[in-house]
Z-matrix of the N, CA and C atoms (Angstrom, degrees):
N
C 1 1.459
C 2 1.529 1 109.84
N 3 1.299 2 116.08 1 137.08
C 4 1.463 3 121.64 2 -178.35
C 5 1.527 4 109.68 3 -74.75
N 6 1.327 5 116.51 4 139.06
C 7 1.448 6 121.89 5 176.51
C 8 1.523 7 109.21 6 -67.57
N 9 1.330 8 117.68 7 121.77
C 10 1.461 9 120.62 8 -177.74
C 11 1.525 10 112.19 9 -63.69
N 12 1.319 11 117.24 10 -17.47
C 13 1.467 12 119.08 11 177.43
C 14 1.520 13 111.15 12 -64.75
N 15 1.350 14 116.85 13 -17.26
C 16 1.457 15 120.14 14 178.57
C 17 1.522 16 112.14 15 -67.19
N 18 1.333 17 116.54 16 -15.60
C 19 1.460 18 120.38 17 179.23
C 20 1.534 19 111.66 18 -73.91
N 21 1.322 20 117.17 19 -22.87
C 22 1.461 21 119.22 20 -175.20
C 23 1.525 22 110.56 21 -64.99
N 24 1.327 23 115.45 22 138.19
C 25 1.459 24 121.52 23 -173.26
C 26 1.528 25 110.97 24 -110.27
N 27 1.319 26 115.91 25 131.08
C 28 1.459 27 122.35 26 174.01
C 29 1.520 28 107.79 27 -92.97
N 30 1.313 29 116.85 28 123.70
C 31 1.466 30 121.00 29 -176.54
C 32 1.528 31 111.10 30 -66.88
N 33 1.322 32 115.76 31 141.85
C 34 1.457 33 122.09 32 177.64
C 35 1.520 34 107.80 33 -151.76
N 36 1.342 35 116.32 34 -170.30
C 37 1.461 36 119.73 35 179.54
C 38 1.525 37 111.35 36 -70.43
N 39 1.332 38 116.75 37 -22.23
C 40 1.453 39 119.52 38 176.61
C 41 1.528 40 108.70 39 -65.09
N 42 1.321 41 117.10 40 142.14
C 43 1.456 42 118.97 41 -176.48
C 44 1.518 43 111.00 42 -60.87
N 45 1.310 44 115.26 43 136.96
C 46 1.457 45 120.27 44 -179.59
C 47 1.523 46 111.68 45 -62.73
N 48 1.316 47 116.24 46 -37.44
C 49 1.462 48 118.40 47 -178.28
C 50 1.522 49 110.76 48 -61.07
N 51 1.327 50 116.37 49 -43.35
C 52 1.457 51 119.91 50 179.05
C 53 1.517 52 110.77 51 -63.44
N 54 1.306 53 117.16 52 -39.75
C 55 1.455 54 120.87 53 -179.49
C 56 1.524 55 110.98 54 -67.29
N 57 1.343 56 116.52 55 -39.28
C 58 1.461 57 119.95 56 178.13
C 59 1.525 58 109.96 57 -64.61
N 60 1.333 59 116.44 58 -46.79
C 61 1.463 60 120.99 59 178.91
C 62 1.524 61 110.39 60 -55.50
N 63 1.324 62 115.42 61 -48.20
C 64 1.459 63 119.72 62 -176.35
C 65 1.519 64 111.43 63 -66.04
N 66 1.332 65 117.42 64 -39.56
C 67 1.457 66 120.34 65 -177.26
C 68 1.521 67 111.42 66 -68.15
N 69 1.325 68 117.04 67 -43.01
C 70 1.468 69 119.29 68 179.55
C 71 1.529 70 110.12 69 -70.47
N 72 1.333 71 116.14 70 -40.96
C 73 1.467 72 119.99 71 177.37
C 74 1.522 73 110.68 72 -56.89
N 75 1.329 74 116.42 73 -48.59
C 76 1.454 75 120.49 74 -179.58
C 77 1.525 76 111.15 75 -61.85
N 78 1.310 77 116.98 76 -38.54
C 79 1.457 78 120.54 77 -179.90
C 80 1.520 79 111.67 78 -64.88
N 81 1.333 80 116.75 79 -35.35
C 82 1.468 81 120.53 80 177.16
C 83 1.523 82 109.97 81 -70.59
N 84 1.333 83 116.73 82 -47.16
C 85 1.460 84 120.87 83 -177.41
C 86 1.523 85 112.13 84 -66.79
N 87 1.334 86 117.03 85 -29.19
C 88 1.456 87 120.56 86 -179.13
C 89 1.518 88 112.86 87 -91.17
N 90 1.343 89 116.89 88 3.74
C 91 1.456 90 120.06 89 172.49
C 92 1.505 91 116.48 90 89.89
N 93 1.335 92 118.85 91 7.53
C 94 1.462 93 119.38 92 176.61
C 95 1.521 94 110.59 93 -66.07
N 96 1.338 95 115.44 94 -40.89
C 97 1.458 96 121.37 95 173.65
C 98 1.516 97 108.42 96 -106.97
N 99 1.318 98 117.28 97 135.13
C 100 1.443 99 122.67 98 -174.86
C 101 1.525 100 110.93 99 -103.46
N 102 1.337 101 118.35 100 163.00
C 103 1.471 102 121.11 101 177.84
C 104 1.526 103 111.41 102 -54.40
N 105 1.327 104 115.07 103 130.77
C 106 1.456 105 120.57 104 -179.96
C 107 1.516 106 114.92 105 88.21
N 108 1.343 107 118.12 106 -9.50
C 109 1.466 108 120.44 107 178.74
C 110 1.525 109 110.18 108 -63.89
N 111 1.313 110 115.62 109 136.50
C 112 1.462 111 120.57 110 176.15
C 113 1.518 112 109.21 111 -81.44
N 114 1.325 113 116.59 112 133.75
C 115 1.456 114 121.58 113 177.46
C 116 1.526 115 108.10 114 -94.48
N 117 1.303 116 115.98 115 103.17
C 118 1.459 117 122.03 116 -176.39
C 119 1.527 118 108.94 117 -83.37
N 120 1.326 119 116.16 118 115.79
C 121 1.465 120 120.34 119 -172.64
C 122 1.519 121 112.00 120 -61.14
N 123 1.316 122 117.19 121 -42.49
C 124 1.459 123 119.81 122 -178.90
C 125 1.530 124 110.33 123 -60.05
N 126 1.315 125 116.50 124 -43.39
C 127 1.460 126 120.58 125 -179.92
C 128 1.523 127 111.26 126 -66.57
N 129 1.329 128 116.90 127 -41.66
C 130 1.454 129 120.12 128 -179.82
C 131 1.527 130 111.57 129 -66.92
N 132 1.329 131 116.66 130 -36.39
C 133 1.473 132 119.69 131 176.24
C 134 1.523 133 110.51 132 -61.92
N 135 1.328 134 116.34 133 -41.17
C 136 1.464 135 120.12 134 179.32
C 137 1.530 136 110.93 135 -67.27
N 138 1.338 137 116.41 136 -41.72
C 139 1.455 138 120.46 137 -176.89
C 140 1.530 139 112.47 138 -69.63
N 141 1.336 140 116.11 139 -38.85
C 142 1.464 141 119.84 140 -177.25
C 143 1.523 142 112.67 141 -90.21
N 144 1.337 143 116.78 142 -23.88
C 145 1.457 144 120.34 143 -179.11
C 146 1.508 145 114.22 144 78.98
N 147 1.362 146 117.26 145 24.80
C 148 1.465 147 120.76 146 179.71
C 149 1.524 148 109.84 147 -117.76
N 150 1.329 149 114.70 148 168.87
C 151 1.458 150 120.46 149 -178.49
C 152 1.527 151 111.22 150 -76.01
N 153 1.343 152 116.11 151 159.92
C 154 1.460 153 119.95 152 179.92
C 155 1.532 154 112.54 153 -65.04
N 156 1.351 155 120.22 154 -42.22
C 157 1.472 156 118.87 155 177.75
C 158 1.527 157 112.49 156 -58.34
N 159 1.331 158 116.78 157 -42.11
C 160 1.457 159 119.49 158 179.84
C 161 1.531 160 110.15 159 -67.17
N 162 1.326 161 116.75 160 -40.61
C 163 1.457 162 120.40 161 178.13
C 164 1.525 163 110.86 162 -60.32
N 165 1.327 164 116.83 163 -42.63
C 166 1.469 165 120.25 164 -178.71
C 167 1.528 166 111.00 165 -63.61
N 168 1.322 167 117.09 166 -37.27
C 169 1.468 168 119.50 167 176.57
C 170 1.528 169 110.18 168 -60.82
N 171 1.318 170 115.81 169 -41.79
C 172 1.460 171 120.01 170 179.22
C 173 1.526 172 111.21 171 -65.08
N 174 1.325 173 116.81 172 -40.00
C 175 1.459 174 120.92 173 -179.51
C 176 1.528 175 111.49 174 -67.22
N 177 1.316 176 116.26 175 -37.27
C 178 1.476 177 119.89 176 177.15
C 179 1.524 178 109.70 177 -62.41
N 180 1.335 179 117.19 178 -40.02
C 181 1.461 180 120.75 179 177.96
C 182 1.524 181 110.81 180 -62.91
N 183 1.325 182 116.84 181 -43.46
C 184 1.462 183 120.52 182 -179.95
C 185 1.524 184 111.42 183 -67.93
N 186 1.317 185 116.15 184 -30.24
C 187 1.462 186 119.69 185 174.39
C 188 1.528 187 109.86 186 -63.59
N 189 1.331 188 116.54 187 -42.29
C 190 1.460 189 120.67 188 178.94
C 191 1.522 190 111.44 189 -65.36
N 192 1.330 191 117.60 190 -27.87
C 193 1.464 192 121.70 191 178.37
C 194 1.525 193 112.11 192 -80.94
N 195 1.325 194 116.94 193 -6.00
C 196 1.456 195 120.45 194 175.85
C 197 1.512 196 114.88 195 85.27
N 198 1.346 197 117.73 196 13.14
C 199 1.458 198 119.97 197 -178.89
C 200 1.522 199 113.19 198 -91.88
N 201 1.321 200 117.10 199 -27.43
C 202 1.461 201 120.37 200 178.66
C 203 1.521 202 108.32 201 -132.83
N 204 1.324 203 115.54 202 162.98
C 205 1.460 204 120.66 203 178.61
C 206 1.513 205 109.14 204 -135.81
N 207 1.344 206 115.17 205 154.35
C 208 1.455 207 120.68 206 -176.19
C 209 1.519 208 110.17 207 -113.52
N 210 1.323 209 115.49 208 133.02
C 211 1.455 210 121.83 209 175.34
C 212 1.519 211 107.98 210 -111.51
N 213 1.338 212 118.21 211 128.42
C 214 1.463 213 120.37 212 -179.37
C 215 1.524 214 111.96 213 -51.93
N 216 1.312 215 115.97 214 131.88
C 217 1.469 216 124.33 215 177.61
C 218 1.527 217 113.53 216 68.74
N 219 1.327 218 117.50 217 4.69
C 220 1.460 219 119.53 218 -179.64
C 221 1.525 220 112.87 219 -124.40
N 222 1.327 221 117.36 220 -14.98
C 223 1.448 222 120.41 221 178.23
C 224 1.517 223 113.85 222 88.57
N 225 1.326 224 115.35 223 -158.57
C 226 1.464 225 121.88 224 -173.71
C 227 1.527 226 111.60 225 -97.65
N 228 1.319 227 115.49 226 144.48
C 229 1.453 228 121.94 227 171.76
C 230 1.531 229 108.82 228 -134.39
N 231 1.314 230 116.14 229 156.60
C 232 1.467 231 120.41 230 175.22
C 233 1.519 232 107.98 231 -67.15
N 234 1.323 233 116.63 232 134.24
C 235 1.454 234 121.68 233 -172.17
C 236 1.526 235 111.59 234 -64.40
N 237 1.318 236 115.56 235 144.91
C 238 1.456 237 122.71 236 170.63
C 239 1.531 238 106.58 237 -111.50
N 240 1.301 239 116.41 238 106.78
C 241 1.461 240 121.49 239 -172.98
C 242 1.524 241 109.97 240 -72.21
N 243 1.322 242 116.39 241 133.82
C 244 1.463 243 121.50 242 -179.02
C 245 1.527 244 110.85 243 -79.91
N 246 1.322 245 115.10 244 164.92
C 247 1.467 246 120.32 245 177.50
C 248 1.527 247 110.35 246 -59.58
N 249 1.331 248 116.90 247 -42.33
C 250 1.465 249 120.62 248 -179.83
C 251 1.524 250 111.07 249 -61.95
N 252 1.331 251 116.83 250 -40.19
C 253 1.462 252 120.60 251 179.18
C 254 1.527 253 111.40 252 -67.01
N 255 1.337 254 116.14 253 -36.56
C 256 1.465 255 119.76 254 176.74
C 257 1.527 256 110.17 255 -60.50
N 258 1.338 257 116.27 256 -46.91
C 259 1.459 258 120.10 257 178.37
C 260 1.528 259 111.10 258 -57.96
N 261 1.333 260 116.51 259 -44.10
C 262 1.466 261 120.53 260 -178.17
C 263 1.527 262 111.52 261 -64.68
N 264 1.338 263 116.24 262 -45.62
C 265 1.467 264 120.51 263 -176.75
C 266 1.519 265 110.89 264 -65.52
N 267 1.325 266 117.01 265 -43.03
C 268 1.460 267 118.99 266 -177.94
C 269 1.524 268 112.12 267 -75.69
N 270 1.312 269 117.43 268 -25.34
C 271 1.456 270 119.63 269 172.19
C 272 1.529 271 109.85 270 -65.11
N 273 1.338 272 115.96 271 -41.81
C 274 1.465 273 120.53 272 176.85
C 275 1.525 274 110.48 273 -64.30
N 276 1.338 275 116.68 274 -45.97
C 277 1.468 276 120.52 275 178.92
C 278 1.518 277 111.20 276 -57.15
N 279 1.329 278 116.31 277 -46.91
C 280 1.463 279 119.64 278 -176.36
C 281 1.521 280 111.02 279 -60.94
N 282 1.316 281 115.71 280 -45.19
C 283 1.465 282 119.19 281 -176.07
C 284 1.520 283 111.52 282 -65.46
N 285 1.326 284 117.59 283 -39.11
C 286 1.463 285 120.94 284 -176.32
C 287 1.526 286 112.52 285 -83.81
N 288 1.323 287 117.07 286 -44.42
C 289 1.460 288 119.55 287 -177.26
C 290 1.518 289 111.71 288 -71.23
N 291 1.324 290 116.84 289 -33.69
C 292 1.455 291 119.11 290 177.24
C 293 1.518 292 111.72 291 -62.60
N 294 1.329 293 115.93 292 -46.89
C 295 1.468 294 120.55 293 178.17
C 296 1.528 295 110.34 294 -64.48
N 297 1.326 296 116.76 295 -41.58
C 298 1.467 297 120.14 296 -179.45
C 299 1.526 298 111.15 297 -61.00
N 300 1.326 299 117.03 298 -42.52
C 301 1.466 300 120.49 299 179.55
C 302 1.526 301 110.52 300 -64.46
N 303 1.327 302 116.39 301 -42.37
C 304 1.468 303 120.20 302 179.88
C 305 1.535 304 110.88 303 -62.57
N 306 1.338 305 116.40 304 -48.06
C 307 1.455 306 120.02 305 -178.81
C 308 1.527 307 111.97 306 -67.47
N 309 1.327 308 115.85 307 -33.59
C 310 1.468 309 119.69 308 178.54
C 311 1.527 310 109.83 309 -62.77
N 312 1.319 311 116.66 310 -41.51
C 313 1.466 312 120.25 311 178.33
C 314 1.526 313 111.20 312 -62.79
N 315 1.316 314 116.76 313 -30.59
C 316 1.461 315 121.30 314 -178.44
C 317 1.530 316 112.55 315 -83.41
N 318 1.340 317 116.71 316 -34.97
C 319 1.458 318 119.94 317 -165.20
C 320 1.526 319 116.03 318 -115.97
N 321 1.303 320 118.69 319 -18.91
C 322 1.465 321 120.43 320 -171.41
C 323 1.523 322 111.68 321 -64.19
N 324 1.318 323 115.20 322 145.32
C 325 1.462 324 120.22 323 176.57
C 326 1.529 325 109.90 324 -74.42
N 327 1.320 326 115.59 325 162.90
C 328 1.464 327 120.34 326 177.74
C 329 1.532 328 110.59 327 -61.13
N 330 1.342 329 116.66 328 -36.87
C 331 1.472 330 120.40 329 -179.95
C 332 1.516 331 110.33 330 -66.67
N 333 1.335 332 117.78 331 -42.11
C 334 1.466 333 119.44 332 179.86
C 335 1.522 334 110.46 333 -64.58
N 336 1.322 335 117.78 334 -39.92
C 337 1.461 336 120.13 335 178.95
C 338 1.527 337 110.68 336 -64.12
N 339 1.319 338 115.96 337 -38.60
C 340 1.463 339 119.77 338 175.90
C 341 1.531 340 110.10 339 -60.60
N 342 1.341 341 117.10 340 -44.12
C 343 1.460 342 121.46 341 178.04
C 344 1.527 343 111.27 342 -65.09
N 345 1.329 344 115.67 343 -36.86
C 346 1.464 345 120.24 344 -179.97
C 347 1.531 346 110.80 345 -63.57
N 348 1.316 347 116.74 346 -44.86
C 349 1.463 348 120.33 347 178.54
C 350 1.528 349 111.06 348 -64.63
N 351 1.318 350 116.69 349 -36.70
C 352 1.470 351 119.98 350 176.37
C 353 1.522 352 111.16 351 -65.72
N 354 1.337 353 116.17 352 -36.51
C 355 1.464 354 119.79 353 179.81
C 356 1.525 355 111.15 354 -66.29
N 357 1.327 356 116.70 355 -30.00
C 358 1.468 357 120.18 356 176.95
C 359 1.526 358 110.07 357 -67.44
N 360 1.323 359 116.80 358 -40.10
C 361 1.462 360 120.38 359 175.97
C 362 1.530 361 110.56 360 -62.01
N 363 1.328 362 116.00 361 -41.35
C 364 1.473 363 120.17 362 178.32
C 365 1.526 364 110.47 363 -64.87
N 366 1.328 365 116.30 364 -36.67
C 367 1.462 366 120.16 365 178.39
C 368 1.525 367 110.36 366 -64.95
N 369 1.337 368 116.57 367 -40.71
C 370 1.455 369 119.50 368 177.05
C 371 1.519 370 111.82 369 -60.00
N 372 1.321 371 116.01 370 -39.68
C 373 1.471 372 120.38 371 178.03
C 374 1.522 373 110.89 372 -65.70
N 375 1.338 374 116.93 373 -36.01
C 376 1.468 375 120.13 374 179.58
C 377 1.521 376 110.83 375 -68.12
N 378 1.327 377 117.54 376 -35.43
C 379 1.459 378 120.45 377 176.84
C 380 1.530 379 110.40 378 -64.60
N 381 1.322 380 116.00 379 -38.14
C 382 1.457 381 119.58 380 176.79
C 383 1.522 382 110.99 381 -66.90
N 384 1.336 383 116.05 382 -35.81
C 385 1.467 384 120.54 383 176.36
C 386 1.520 385 110.68 384 -63.61
N 387 1.339 386 115.98 385 -41.20
C 388 1.461 387 120.66 386 172.75
C 389 1.505 388 116.98 387 90.53
N 390 1.327 389 118.74 388 -11.27
C 391 1.459 390 119.43 389 -177.78
C 392 1.518 391 110.75 390 -83.26
N 393 1.331 392 116.15 391 141.25
C 394 1.458 393 120.66 392 178.69
C 395 1.519 394 111.01 393 -61.33
N 396 1.324 395 117.02 394 -34.08
C 397 1.464 396 120.72 395 -179.87
C 398 1.524 397 110.54 396 -63.33
N 399 1.338 398 116.39 397 -46.03
C 400 1.465 399 120.34 398 -179.86
C 401 1.525 400 110.69 399 -65.32
N 402 1.323 401 116.94 400 -41.21
C 403 1.467 402 120.76 401 179.62
C 404 1.520 403 110.33 402 -65.20
N 405 1.331 404 116.90 403 -43.38
C 406 1.471 405 120.26 404 -179.27
C 407 1.527 406 110.76 405 -63.05
N 408 1.323 407 116.90 406 -42.39
C 409 1.460 408 120.54 407 -179.93
C 410 1.526 409 111.05 408 -63.04
N 411 1.326 410 116.77 409 -45.62
C 412 1.463 411 120.64 410 -177.95
C 413 1.527 412 111.64 411 -70.48
N 414 1.328 413 117.01 412 -38.44
C 415 1.465 414 120.22 413 178.92
C 416 1.526 415 110.63 414 -66.68
N 417 1.323 416 116.14 415 -40.14
C 418 1.461 417 120.80 416 177.70
C 419 1.521 418 110.40 417 -60.09
N 420 1.321 419 117.05 418 -42.11
C 421 1.467 420 121.19 419 178.40
C 422 1.528 421 110.60 420 -60.64
N 423 1.324 422 116.67 421 -44.72
C 424 1.467 423 120.43 422 -179.17
C 425 1.526 424 110.58 423 -60.12
N 426 1.337 425 116.94 424 -49.96
C 427 1.463 426 119.22 425 -176.32
C 428 1.525 427 112.15 426 -72.10
N 429 1.327 428 117.52 427 -30.91
C 430 1.463 429 119.36 428 174.19
C 431 1.525 430 110.47 429 -58.85
N 432 1.319 431 116.05 430 -40.48
C 433 1.461 432 120.36 431 179.85
C 434 1.532 433 111.39 432 -69.71
N 435 1.335 434 117.02 433 -39.58
C 436 1.465 435 120.08 434 178.30
C 437 1.527 436 109.97 435 -61.15
N 438 1.334 437 116.02 436 -46.79
C 439 1.464 438 119.41 437 -178.44
C 440 1.529 439 111.38 438 -70.38
N 441 1.326 440 117.35 439 -32.60
C 442 1.461 441 119.65 440 174.87
C 443 1.527 442 110.49 441 -66.80
N 444 1.308 443 115.78 442 -43.89
C 445 1.455 444 120.55 443 -177.38
C 446 1.512 445 114.01 444 -69.39
N 447 1.337 446 117.40 445 -22.15
C 448 1.465 447 119.47 446 -178.19
C 449 1.534 448 111.63 447 -72.45
N 450 1.332 449 116.49 448 -19.05
C 451 1.456 450 119.85 449 176.00
C 452 1.516 451 115.17 450 75.28
N 453 1.319 452 116.96 451 16.38
C 454 1.473 453 120.76 452 179.49
C 455 1.521 454 108.55 453 -131.25
N 456 1.319 455 117.03 454 98.36
C 457 1.459 456 121.73 455 -176.00
C 458 1.520 457 112.88 456 -64.95
N 459 1.323 458 117.05 457 -26.62
C 460 1.462 459 120.04 458 -177.69
C 461 1.524 460 112.21 459 -67.08
N 462 1.326 461 117.58 460 -26.72
C 463 1.462 462 119.76 461 177.99
C 464 1.529 463 110.60 462 -61.82
N 465 1.322 464 116.32 463 -47.09
C 466 1.471 465 120.04 464 179.16
C 467 1.528 466 110.37 465 -65.59
N 468 1.328 467 116.80 466 -39.60
C 469 1.464 468 119.77 467 178.82
C 470 1.524 469 110.85 468 -61.80
N 471 1.316 470 117.09 469 -37.62
C 472 1.461 471 120.82 470 -179.20
C 473 1.519 472 111.60 471 -65.31
N 474 1.326 473 116.65 472 -27.42
C 475 1.464 474 120.84 473 -179.57
C 476 1.523 475 112.68 474 -87.36
N 477 1.333 476 117.66 475 -15.38
C 478 1.460 477 121.86 476 -172.58
C 479 1.526 478 113.13 477 -55.07
N 480 1.340 479 117.48 478 -41.93
C 481 1.465 480 120.26 479 -174.94
C 482 1.522 481 112.26 480 -62.92
N 483 1.330 482 116.63 481 -25.20
C 484 1.464 483 120.23 482 -177.80
C 485 1.523 484 112.64 483 -108.17
N 486 1.334 485 117.15 484 3.58
C 487 1.462 486 120.03 485 -169.50
C 488 1.526 487 112.60 486 -62.64
N 489 1.324 488 117.96 487 -42.35
C 490 1.456 489 119.70 488 -179.91
C 491 1.526 490 111.20 489 -63.20
N 492 1.329 491 116.94 490 -38.71
C 493 1.460 492 119.49 491 179.04
C 494 1.532 493 111.21 492 -72.16
N 495 1.327 494 116.88 493 -28.38
C 496 1.462 495 119.92 494 173.18
C 497 1.529 496 109.53 495 -63.30
N 498 1.338 497 116.98 496 -47.75
C 499 1.468 498 121.18 497 177.26
C 500 1.525 499 110.63 498 -60.20
N 501 1.318 500 115.49 499 -42.45
C 502 1.463 501 122.08 500 -177.71
C 503 1.530 502 110.29 501 -62.46
N 504 1.332 503 116.62 502 -45.27
C 505 1.462 504 120.64 503 -179.72
C 506 1.525 505 111.47 504 -71.80
N 507 1.330 506 116.71 505 -28.98
C 508 1.461 507 119.61 506 178.04
C 509 1.525 508 110.06 507 -60.96
N 510 1.334 509 116.99 508 -35.44
C 511 1.460 510 119.94 509 177.62
C 512 1.519 511 110.50 510 -62.24
N 513 1.361 512 116.60 511 -36.34
C 514 1.459 513 120.66 512 176.31
C 515 1.522 514 110.71 513 -65.30
N 516 1.329 515 116.61 514 -48.33
C 517 1.463 516 119.90 515 -175.77
C 518 1.523 517 110.81 516 -65.28
N 519 1.335 518 117.35 517 -37.75
C 520 1.458 519 120.29 518 -178.00
C 521 1.521 520 112.89 519 -70.81
N 522 1.342 521 117.03 520 -17.03
C 523 1.458 522 119.71 521 178.23
C 524 1.528 523 111.89 522 -86.46
N 525 1.342 524 116.78 523 -5.27
C 526 1.464 525 120.41 524 178.75
C 527 1.527 526 108.74 525 -76.82
N 528 1.351 527 118.08 526 135.53
C 529 1.472 528 120.60 527 -177.42
C 530 1.527 529 112.57 528 -53.33
N 531 1.313 530 115.99 529 127.65
C 532 1.451 531 122.03 530 176.54
C 533 1.518 532 115.27 531 81.12
N 534 1.339 533 117.39 532 -6.79
C 535 1.460 534 119.27 533 -174.44
C 536 1.533 535 112.26 534 -70.23
N 537 1.312 536 117.72 535 -35.81
C 538 1.469 537 119.07 536 -178.06
C 539 1.527 538 110.63 537 -61.86
N 540 1.328 539 116.45 538 -45.14
C 541 1.458 540 119.81 539 -179.38
C 542 1.530 541 110.89 540 -63.75
N 543 1.335 542 116.71 541 -43.92
C 544 1.461 543 120.43 542 179.94
C 545 1.518 544 110.80 543 -65.30
N 546 1.334 545 116.92 544 -41.65
C 547 1.459 546 121.27 545 179.79
C 548 1.518 547 110.53 546 -61.84
N 549 1.326 548 116.82 547 -40.35
C 550 1.451 549 120.73 548 179.56
C 551 1.528 550 110.74 549 -61.96
N 552 1.324 551 116.53 550 -42.97
C 553 1.462 552 120.54 551 179.19
C 554 1.528 553 111.29 552 -64.39
N 555 1.333 554 115.93 553 -41.22
C 556 1.467 555 120.59 554 -179.20
C 557 1.528 556 111.48 555 -65.20
N 558 1.330 557 116.26 556 -45.07
C 559 1.463 558 120.24 557 -178.93
C 560 1.533 559 110.35 558 -65.86
N 561 1.318 560 116.82 559 -40.02
C 562 1.458 561 119.08 560 176.91
C 563 1.529 562 110.59 561 -62.52
N 564 1.333 563 116.50 562 -38.84
C 565 1.467 564 120.24 563 179.43
C 566 1.529 565 111.16 564 -66.22
N 567 1.335 566 117.16 565 -37.09
C 568 1.468 567 120.26 566 175.93
C 569 1.529 568 109.61 567 -61.15
N 570 1.331 569 116.09 568 -48.43
C 571 1.471 570 120.52 569 -178.51
C 572 1.521 571 111.18 570 -62.07
N 573 1.319 572 116.97 571 -40.37
C 574 1.460 573 120.12 572 -179.44
C 575 1.528 574 111.18 573 -67.62
N 576 1.335 575 117.62 574 -37.55
C 577 1.468 576 120.39 575 177.00
C 578 1.526 577 110.53 576 -65.45
N 579 1.328 578 116.62 577 -39.26
C 580 1.469 579 120.38 578 176.41
C 581 1.522 580 109.97 579 -63.70
N 582 1.336 581 116.29 580 -43.63
C 583 1.469 582 120.32 581 -179.36
C 584 1.529 583 111.46 582 -63.84
N 585 1.333 584 117.12 583 -30.33
C 586 1.475 585 120.85 584 178.02
C 587 1.521 586 112.20 585 -81.55
N 588 1.326 587 116.08 586 -3.00
C 589 1.470 588 121.97 587 -176.30
C 590 1.531 589 110.51 588 60.49
N 591 1.346 590 114.68 589 47.47
C 592 1.466 591 121.17 590 179.96
C 593 1.528 592 108.27 591 -113.70
N 594 1.329 593 118.58 592 85.43
C 595 1.470 594 121.60 593 -174.58
C 596 1.526 595 113.78 594 -59.28
N 597 1.336 596 117.52 595 -43.58
C 598 1.463 597 120.41 596 -177.08
C 599 1.525 598 111.10 597 -63.87
N 600 1.333 599 116.63 598 -42.07
C 601 1.462 600 119.93 599 -179.72
C 602 1.529 601 111.26 600 -70.38
N 603 1.322 602 117.06 601 -38.83
C 604 1.464 603 120.22 602 178.05
C 605 1.527 604 110.50 603 -60.45
N 606 1.325 605 116.28 604 -42.80
C 607 1.470 606 120.04 605 179.08
C 608 1.515 607 110.65 606 -68.24
N 609 1.330 608 117.84 607 -42.46
C 610 1.468 609 120.74 608 -178.23
C 611 1.527 610 111.26 609 -61.59
N 612 1.328 611 115.98 610 -46.85
C 613 1.463 612 119.72 611 -178.84
C 614 1.524 613 110.60 612 -66.80
N 615 1.329 614 116.99 613 -37.41
C 616 1.458 615 120.73 614 178.13
C 617 1.534 616 110.67 615 -60.99
N 618 1.316 617 116.63 616 -44.42
C 619 1.464 618 120.51 617 178.45
C 620 1.525 619 111.05 618 -63.76
N 621 1.323 620 116.66 619 -41.22
C 622 1.458 621 120.39 620 178.33
C 623 1.528 622 111.02 621 -63.98
N 624 1.335 623 115.52 622 -39.20
C 625 1.474 624 120.88 623 178.85
C 626 1.531 625 111.09 624 -62.13
N 627 1.319 626 116.97 625 -46.70
C 628 1.466 627 120.60 626 179.81
C 629 1.520 628 110.24 627 -64.61
N 630 1.336 629 117.67 628 -40.56
C 631 1.463 630 120.91 629 179.37
C 632 1.526 631 111.60 630 -63.07
N 633 1.323 632 117.23 631 -40.07
C 634 1.461 633 120.98 632 179.23
C 635 1.524 634 111.03 633 -67.94
N 636 1.329 635 116.34 634 -39.15
C 637 1.467 636 120.19 635 177.31
C 638 1.521 637 110.63 636 -63.94
N 639 1.318 638 116.42 637 -41.68
C 640 1.466 639 121.05 638 178.33
C 641 1.523 640 110.92 639 -60.35
N 642 1.330 641 116.64 640 -45.37
C 643 1.463 642 120.67 641 179.16
C 644 1.523 643 111.04 642 -59.73
N 645 1.347 644 116.69 643 -42.18
C 646 1.463 645 120.60 644 179.64
C 647 1.520 646 111.49 645 -63.02
N 648 1.348 647 116.56 646 -41.35
C 649 1.465 648 120.14 647 178.91
C 650 1.522 649 110.40 648 -63.99
N 651 1.318 650 116.71 649 -45.59
C 652 1.468 651 119.95 650 -178.78
C 653 1.521 652 111.39 651 -62.33
N 654 1.312 653 117.41 652 -35.23
C 655 1.453 654 120.39 653 177.88
C 656 1.518 655 112.05 654 -69.19
N 657 1.330 656 116.46 655 -25.50
C 658 1.462 657 119.99 656 177.14
C 659 1.514 658 112.19 657 -78.97
N 660 1.337 659 117.32 658 -37.89
C 661 1.467 660 118.75 659 -174.71
C 662 1.517 661 113.28 660 -91.32
N 663 1.337 662 118.20 661 -15.90
C 664 1.463 663 120.33 662 174.01
C 665 1.533 664 108.55 663 -142.18
N 666 1.348 665 116.31 664 67.13
C 667 1.468 666 120.96 665 -173.92
C 668 1.520 667 114.18 666 -61.56
N 669 1.333 668 117.58 667 -22.27
C 670 1.456 669 119.51 668 -177.07
C 671 1.520 670 112.43 669 -84.14
N 672 1.341 671 116.39 670 -11.17
C 673 1.455 672 120.24 671 -176.87
C 674 1.515 673 110.75 672 -108.10
N 675 1.340 674 118.52 673 143.10
C 676 1.467 675 120.17 674 175.14
C 677 1.516 676 110.32 675 -71.45
N 678 1.323 677 116.93 676 143.48
C 679 1.450 678 120.95 677 178.10
C 680 1.519 679 110.03 678 -91.98
N 681 1.303 680 116.32 679 158.36
C 682 1.451 681 120.65 680 179.20
C 683 1.522 682 109.11 681 -72.88
N 684 1.327 683 118.99 682 138.72
C 685 1.460 684 119.78 683 178.52
C 686 1.512 685 111.08 684 -66.21
N 687 1.320 686 115.49 685 144.47
C 688 1.468 687 119.54 686 178.84
C 689 1.512 688 109.84 687 -71.69
N 690 1.337 689 116.45 688 130.93
C 691 1.447 690 121.13 689 179.51
C 692 1.531 691 108.95 690 -101.89
N 693 1.309 692 115.42 691 93.58
C 694 1.456 693 120.61 692 -177.61
C 695 1.521 694 108.14 693 -118.30
N 696 1.312 695 116.49 694 124.90
C 697 1.458 696 119.53 695 179.50
C 698 1.515 697 110.79 696 -70.07
N 699 1.302 698 117.08 697 145.10
C 700 1.452 699 121.68 698 -177.81
C 701 1.530 700 110.27 699 -73.38
C-alpha cells in the first residue's frame, strides 16, 4: 500500500494545479485509490496542502481523462469501468499496438531494439518488485520505445485519449492470478519478434497479449460471468 503522505505537495514554480492533478492521478493508477472510492475533498485538501478551488480544478481535469466521475450532490469517485468500455478500450489498444509492433519490427534502429530488450529486463525486475508503480513505469518505457520505433507519431497520439484508462485497467489485469507471469512472457516475445525483424509475428503476439489482458480485466470486473474467448488468428 502506498504511503498517503506521498500525496503532500511541496510548492514550487511548477503550477500547483498540475502537481495536484499528477499526484492524484498517480495515486489512482498505483492503486492507492480503488474503483468506486469516494474522493473526499476535505481530506484531499489536507493531504495535498492546497485549497479546495484548486483541488476541484484538478478533479475536473481527471474527470475529463476518464479516471474519476462525478455524481450530483455526492462528489467525485474513482471510475468503475463498464464491460462495454473495456471492450472499446481494448479494441483501440489492439488496433494501435498491433500496428505499432509490426512497424517497429520493420523500422526500428538497432539502438532502439537494444533499448527495447533492456526495457524488458527492467520490466521483469519490476514484476519481481511487485509494486504497481514500478510495473507501470517499466511498462510505459517498453511501449514508449515500441511507439517510437514504429516511426509513426500519430499512432501514439491516437492512443493518448485512452492512455490513463489503459494504465488503470492494467492494474486490474495484473491483479488477476498468474497474469503478471503470462504478461511478462508475452511482452518478451513481442520484443524478441521485433528484434528478429519479424513484423507479422510481432503483430500477432501483440494482439494475443492485448486479448489476454482484456480477458483478465473482464474476469476481475465480472467474476461471476464467463468471458468471451479471445479470437486470435494463428
